[in-house]
C-alpha positions as CSV (number, residue, x, y, z in Angstrom):
1,M,12.3,14.2,-10.1
2,D,11.1,13.0,-6.7
3,V,7.9,10.9,-6.4
4,E,6.5,10.0,-3.0
5,N,3.6,8.0,-1.7
6,T,2.8,8.4,2.0
7,T,0.0,6.5,3.7
8,P,-1.0,6.2,7.3
9,D,-0.4,2.9,9.1
10,F,-3.4,2.6,11.5
11,G,-1.9,-0.7,12.9
12,H,0.9,1.2,14.6
13,T,0.2,4.3,16.5
14,V,2.4,6.7,18.5
15,Q,0.5,8.7,21.2
16,G,-2.8,7.9,19.3
17,N,-1.5,9.1,15.9
18,P,-0.8,6.6,13.1
19,T,2.7,6.2,11.8
20,L,3.4,7.0,8.2
21,I,4.6,4.5,5.5
22,T,6.6,6.4,2.9
23,Q,7.6,5.1,-0.5
24,Q,9.8,7.2,-2.6
25,A,11.4,7.1,-6.1
26,T,14.0,9.6,-7.2
27,T,15.3,9.8,-10.8
28,Q,16.7,12.1,-13.4
29,V,15.2,12.2,-16.8
30,L,15.6,14.2,-20.0
31,V,12.4,14.9,-21.9
32,T,11.5,16.9,-24.9
33,D,8.8,19.6,-24.7
34,G,5.4,17.8,-24.6
35,G,7.0,14.3,-24.2
36,T,5.7,12.0,-21.6
37,V,7.7,10.2,-18.9
38,V,6.3,7.3,-16.9
39,V,7.7,6.7,-13.4
40,G,6.6,3.4,-11.8
41,G,7.9,1.0,-9.2
42,V,6.2,2.3,-6.1
43,I,4.5,-0.9,-5.1
44,Q,2.3,-1.5,-2.1
45,T,1.4,-5.1,-0.9
46,N,-1.3,-5.7,1.6
47,N,-1.7,-9.0,3.4
48,A,-4.6,-9.7,5.7
49,V,-5.7,-12.8,7.8
50,N,-9.3,-12.8,9.0
51,I,-10.5,-15.4,11.6
52,S,-14.2,-15.9,12.1
53,Q,-15.4,-18.2,14.8
54,T,-18.5,-19.4,16.7
55,P,-18.5,-17.8,20.2
56,V,-17.4,-20.1,23.0
57,L,-17.0,-23.2,20.7
58,G,-14.2,-21.6,18.7
59,N,-12.1,-21.3,21.9
60,I,-12.1,-25.0,22.8
61,P,-8.6,-26.4,22.4
62,G,-8.4,-28.9,19.5
63,L,-12.1,-28.9,18.7
64,G,-12.2,-25.1,18.3
65,N,-10.7,-25.4,14.8
66,L,-13.9,-27.1,13.6
67,F,-15.8,-23.9,14.5
68,K,-13.3,-21.4,13.0
69,R,-12.9,-20.1,9.4
70,R,-9.7,-18.4,8.3
71,S,-9.3,-16.4,5.2
72,V,-6.1,-14.9,3.8
73,S,-6.1,-12.1,1.3
74,T,-3.2,-10.5,-0.6
75,S,-3.4,-7.4,-2.8
76,N,-0.7,-5.7,-4.8
77,Q,-1.0,-2.1,-6.1
78,E,1.5,-0.2,-8.2
79,L,1.5,3.6,-8.3
80,I,2.4,4.9,-11.8
81,F,3.0,8.6,-12.6
82,F,2.7,10.0,-16.1
83,I,4.4,13.4,-16.3
84,T,4.2,15.6,-19.4
85,P,6.3,18.8,-19.1
86,R,5.5,21.9,-21.2
87,I,7.7,24.9,-21.8
88,I,5.8,28.1,-21.5
89,Q,7.4,31.2,-23.1
90,T,6.5,34.6,-21.7
């Protein structure tokens, strides 16, 4: 079983096209008919730093930090697949 998660990375572009971030999990499982398999471990972590500042005053060396606000955010996401195979007799 091959599970893949591909997302565009708009922070890096090649000739105007975003690069792709691919996460992949490959495994072999043995499941009974109607049984459910859970495949996890495809984790995505996003880190962002945002800086807001007052125009002109935020650019003054030393004193500019009094007129800036920094915020850091981190988010984690895990992609989980639930697979239930069925045998169909014809």
